[in-house]
C-alpha positions in Angstrom: -19.9 3.0 -21.4 -16.6 2.2 -19.7 -13.3 3.9 -19.2 -11.1 4.5 -22.2 -8.0 2.4 -21.9 -4.9 4.3 -20.9 -1.8 4.2 -23.1 0.6 1.2 -22.6 2.5 1.5 -19.4 -0.1 3.8 -17.8 -2.8 2.7 -15.3 -5.9 3.9 -13.6 -5.4 3.6 -9.8 -8.6 1.8 -8.8 -10.0 0.4 -5.6 -10.4 -3.3 -4.8 -13.8 -3.3 -6.5 -11.9 -3.6 -9.8 -9.9 -6.5 -11.0 -6.2 -5.9 -11.4 -6.1 -6.1 -15.1 -4.4 -4.3 -18.1 -4.9 -0.6 -17.5 -6.3 -0.9 -14.0 -3.9 -1.1 -11.0 -5.8 -2.3 -7.9 -4.5 -3.0 -4.4 -3.7 -6.5 -3.1 -6.8 -8.0 -1.7 -6.9 -9.5 1.8 -4.2 -7.0 3.1 -4.5 -3.7 5.0 -5.5 -1.0 2.7 -7.2 2.2 3.9 -5.0 4.9 5.4 -6.9 4.7 8.7 -5.6 1.1 9.0 -2.0 2.4 9.0 -2.4 5.6 10.9 -2.3 5.9 14.7 -1.5 2.3 15.3 2.2 2.8 15.6 2.7 0.0 13.2 4.6 0.5 10.0 3.7 -1.8 7.2 5.7 -5.0 7.5 5.0 -6.9 4.3 5.7 -6.0 0.7 1.9 -6.1 0.0 1.2 -3.8 2.9 3.7 -1.2 1.7 2.2 -1.3 -1.8 -1.3 -1.0 -0.4 -0.2 1.9 1.8 1.3 3.8 -1.1 -1.7 2.9 -3.4 -4.1 4.2 -0.7 -2.0 7.3 -0.2 -2.1 8.1 -3.9 -5.8 7.4 -4.2 -6.3 9.8 -1.2 -4.4 12.6 -3.0 -6.5 12.0 -6.1 -9.8 12.1 -4.1 -8.7 15.3 -2.3 -8.0 16.9 -5.7 -11.5 16.0 -6.9 -12.9 17.0 -3.4 -11.6 20.6 -3.7 -13.0 20.8 -7.3 -16.4 19.6 -6.2 -16.4 21.9 -3.2 -15.6 24.9 -5.4 -17.8 23.9 -8.3 -20.9 22.1 -7.1 -22.1 21.8 -10.7 -19.5 18.9 -10.9 -21.4 16.8 -8.3 -24.5 16.5 -10.5 -24.6 17.8 -14.0 -27.6 19.9 -14.9 -29.7 18.7 -17.8 -27.8 20.6 -20.4 -27.1 19.1 -23.8 -24.1 16.8 -24.0 -22.5 19.3 -26.3 -22.7 21.9 -23.5 -21.9 19.4 -20.7 -18.5 18.5 -22.1 -17.2 22.0 -21.7 -18.2 22.4 -18.0 -15.4 20.3 -16.4 -12.8 22.0 -18.7 -14.1 25.4 -17.7 -14.0 24.5 -14.0 -10.5 23.0 -14.2 -9.3 26.1 -16.0 -10.7 28.4 -13.3 -9.4 26.0 -10.6 -5.9 26.1 -12.1 -5.9 29.9 -12.4 -6.9 30.2 -8.7 -4.2 27.7 -7.8 -1.5 29.7 -9.6 -2.6 33.1 -8.3 -3.9 32.7 -4.8 -1.5 31.0 -2.4 -3.9 31.6 0.6 -7.0 30.0 -0.9 -9.0 28.4 2.0 -10.2 25.4 0.0 -6.7 24.5 -1.2 -5.4 24.8 2.4 -8.2 22.6 3.7 -7.8 19.9 1.0 -4.0 19.9 0.9 -3.6 18.4 4.4 -2.1 15.0 4.0 -3.9 13.7 7.1 -7.3 14.5 5.6 -8.9 11.3 4.7 -11.7 11.5 2.1 -14.9 9.5 2.6 -15.4 6.8 0.1 -17.6 8.4 -2.6 -21.0 7.0 -3.1 -21.4 5.5 -6.6 -24.4 6.6 -8.5 -27.1 4.0 -9.0 -26.8 2.4 -12.3 -23.1 2.9 -12.5 -20.9 0.2 -13.9 -19.9 -1.0 -10.4 -23.5 -2.1 -9.8 -24.0 -3.3 -13.3 -20.8 -5.1 -14.2 -19.6 -5.1 -17.8 -18.2 -8.3 -19.1 -14.7 -7.9 -20.4 -12.8 -10.4 -22.4 -9.4 -10.8 -20.7 -7.1 -13.7 -20.9 -5.3 -15.3 -18.0 -2.0 -14.3 -19.5 -3.1 -10.6 -19.4 -4.2 -10.9 -15.8 -0.8 -12.6 -15.0 1.1 -9.8 -16.8 -0.7 -7.1 -14.8 -0.2 -9.0 -11.6 3.6 -9.1 -12.5 3.5 -5.3 -13.1 1.9 -4.8 -9.6 4.5 -7.1 -8.0 7.4 -5.2 -9.7 6.0 -1.9 -8.4 5.6 -3.4 -4.9 9.2 -4.7 -5.1 10.5 -1.2 -6.0 8.6 0.3 -3.1 9.9 -2.4 -0.7 13.5 -1.9 -1.9 13.2 1.9 -1.4 11.7 1.4 2.1 14.5 -1.0 3.1 17.2 1.4 1.9 15.8 4.6 3.3 16.7 4.1 6.9 
C-alpha cells in the first residue's frame, strides 16, 4: 500500500530515499542537506541547490516536530494497538482534534514550547521493518514525468535563489 497521490501542483516533501517524481519533492542529491550541515559552520549556502536543500530540510524539520509533539502527547500514535481497522481510523483524528483544542486554548503548553524551537533538530525516524522503503514498490513513471518534476524542483530552487539574492 503506497501513498495516495496528492492533487496536481501539490507534493509530498520527502527525503532523498525517494525519487523526485510526480507528487514527491525530494532534495538534490549530492549536496548538503541536513540542518546540522548548515548550522554552526558560519557558512551560508552558496549554490542554488544548497539553498533549496536548506529550505527543504527546514520544512521537513517543522513537519517532523509537528509529528513529534503529537507522538509525545499521544503515545498511541507510535504503535497502534490491535484494534479493528474500523476503530484505528478514528484514533488519529481524535488525537489531532484534542491536539488542536489544546493548541488553541493553552498558550503555555510545555510540549508545544519544547517542540516549537526552530533549533530543535528531530532525529531521523526509524522506519518500521517491512515498510515500503525496505520493500520497494515498482512504479511505472516515464522519463518525461521525471524531467517535468525535476523542472518543478528547479523552478522552486530558482525562486528561493532569487528571493535570497534580493533580501540583503
